N, C-alpha and C positions, 0 to 999 in steps of 0.2 A: 476284447475289442480288436477286431481284425485290422491290420495295418492299412488295408485298402479302404477302410471306412474312416480313416483319420488322415487329414492333410494339413499342410501349411498354406494358408491363404495370404498372399503377399499384396500389400497395398502401398501406394506412394503418396506422401503428402509433401508438397513443396512449400517451404516457408519463404518469406521475403527477407528474413534476416540471414546474413552470411554466417555460415558455421560449417563445421565438418559434418559429414553424413552421420546420422544417428539411427540405429535400429532399435525399435521397441517392440515388445511382445505384449499382447493382451490375451489372457486366458480366462475363460469364464465357464460357469455351469459344468463343473466336474461331476457332481452328484456321485461321489465315491461311496462305496460300501466296503465291507471287510474283504471283499473279493476283487478289489481294484488295483492290486499290486502290479499286475502286468500292464494295465492301462497307464498307471503312474510312471512306470519305467519307459514306456513308449513315448509318452508326452515329454518326459525329461530328455530323452535322446533327441527328439525333434527340436526342442527348445535350444539345446546345446549347439546343434548344427547351425542355428541361425546367428549365433554369436551376438546376442543382444547387449546393448548398453543400459537398458532399462526394461523392467518387467512390471506390468500392471495386472492385478488379479481382480476379476469382476464379480465374485460372489457365487453362491450356491455350490459350496465346496463338498459337502457330505450329506448323504441322506440317512445314514445310520451312525450310531456311536463308533462302530468298527471302522467306518470310513475315515476317521481322524488319523489312523495310523498311516495309510498310504498318502494321505494329504500331507502329513508332517514330513514324510520322506521326500515327496515331490518338492515341497517348498524349500526344504534344506538344499536340494540340488539346484533349484532356481536361484536362491539367494547367493549361492557360490558363483553363479554365472554373472550376476548383475544386481544392483539395488532393486529390491522387489517391494512393491507397494500393494496393499490389499484393501478392498471395501467389502461390505456385507451384501448378501442377497436375501431374498425372502425365505428360502429354505433354511438359511442359517439362523434366522429368528425362530423358526419352528423347532429346530434341533437343539438350540441353545447357543446364543451368540457368544456368551462368555467362554464356553468350551472351544468354539471354533476360533475365536480370537487368540486364545492361549495356544492352540495348536500352530497357528500361523506365526505369531510373534516368537514363540519358543523355537521355531525352526529358522529364525533369522530375518523374517520379513517385517515391514513396517505397516502398522494399521493406520490408515488415513480416513477411515469412515467418519464423515461429519466434519472434516477439517480440510485446510489447505496445506499442501506440502510444496516446498520449493526444492528444485533439483537443478544444479548447474552442471552442464555437460563439460567434458574435457575440452570441447571446442569453444566453450564460452557462452553457449545458449542457455538462458535461464527459463526453466519450465515452471509454471505455476499450475499445480495439479490439484483439482478439487476432488474430494472423495464423496460422491453422492450428495454434493452440496448444491442447494439452489442459491445462487448469488443474489445479493441485494443489487438494486439498479446501479449500474456504473461501478460495481464493486472493484473491478480491475480494468483499467483502461488499456487499450492496445498500445504497446510501446515497442520500439525497435529493439531487436536482440532478445525479445521475450516471446514465449508461446504460452497460450492459455489452454489448458486441457481439462476436460471433465472425465474422470474415470467413474463410470456409472454401472449399475446393474441393469435396471430397466431403461430402455431407450426413452429419453425425455422428449418433451414437445419441442422440436427444433424451431418451430415457428416463434416461440417465446424466448428461447435461450440463445439463439444464434448471435445476438450482439455481444454476448459475454464470453464466448469461447472461439478459439480457432479450430480445435479438434475435439470431438466427443467420441468416446469408445464405450460401447454398451453391449449387452447380451440379452439374457432372460428368455427370449422368444424361441430359441433353438431353430430358427428358420421355419417354424411350424412343424418340423420333423417329417412332414409329408409334403413333398413338392411335386405337383403334377405338371405345372408349367411355370415359365418365368417370362416376365415382360420387363426388359431392361434389367435393372437391379432388383425388381420387385418379385417376391416369391409367393406363388399361389398354390392352393387356395388360402393360405394363412393371411395373405394381405387383405382379403375380404373382411377379416375379423379384427386385425391389428394393423393400425396405420403404418407402423414402422417395421413391418415384417419384410425386410429386404436386406441388401448387402451394404449399400452406401447411399447417403443423402447429402445434399448441399443446400445451403441458404445463406445469402449474403456472403461473407467471407468465411463462414464456418462449414466444416465438413463433419458428418457423423458416420462412423463405421459401426455396423452391427454384426457381432459374431454369431455364428450358428451354434456355438458352444462345443464342449468336449464330452458331454455325457448327458444322460437322461434318466429321470426316475422310471419312466416306462421306456425300456430300451428298444424302441421300434422306430426305424427311419426308412424313408424311401426317397431317393433323389435329393438327399439333404445330408451331405457328409459332415462328420464332426471335424472341427478345425481349430488350429492355433491361428490367431490373427497377428501377422508380422508386418509392421509398418516402418517403411524407410522414410525418415525425415531428412529432406535434402533441399 
């Protein structure tokens, strides 16, 4: 993976709750194989340079059994940087979810697929983080000093979920891999086929950030760099 094809995309999310600035990383769609050691090392170095306080992993970690080895090495590095939480992607189901989960938890990360995880920052902000969970109506009301996050693989329908979350992080679409033109934060022609093929969306008090991902099963991209999503909460 050439370094010029991998970048850090920085976003800002301003909360109403007073707290110290918090940097979180969202990494998704690695699609590692046995030959992904160099890519894993490059991603690890970029993640360390961001000095995150929390890392979220959005699924689609490996495309072949051999991809579990660079995956475990990367997650080990990430878990040493900050608490690391992971959910599953569709490719993980195909490869074998139990094996992927073992690689991730064995490397020191927490598996939050299908459940809610609470994380209190050093500055006192309480994060409620759902792992690919669809909440029940009014499952978690908005409260001062708290932030409701959804760590997802596929971008959900923001029109239905926005009352339940302050921030949603998702991947899966790879930005369409081929971007011929951009209108605002919308990436085309992929946006013609997938409603949420873009960079960022907002509805009500909720913001959704969609990552273009870090790898591909078919390694072909044009005008659509691979990326780590780095979010400053402040």
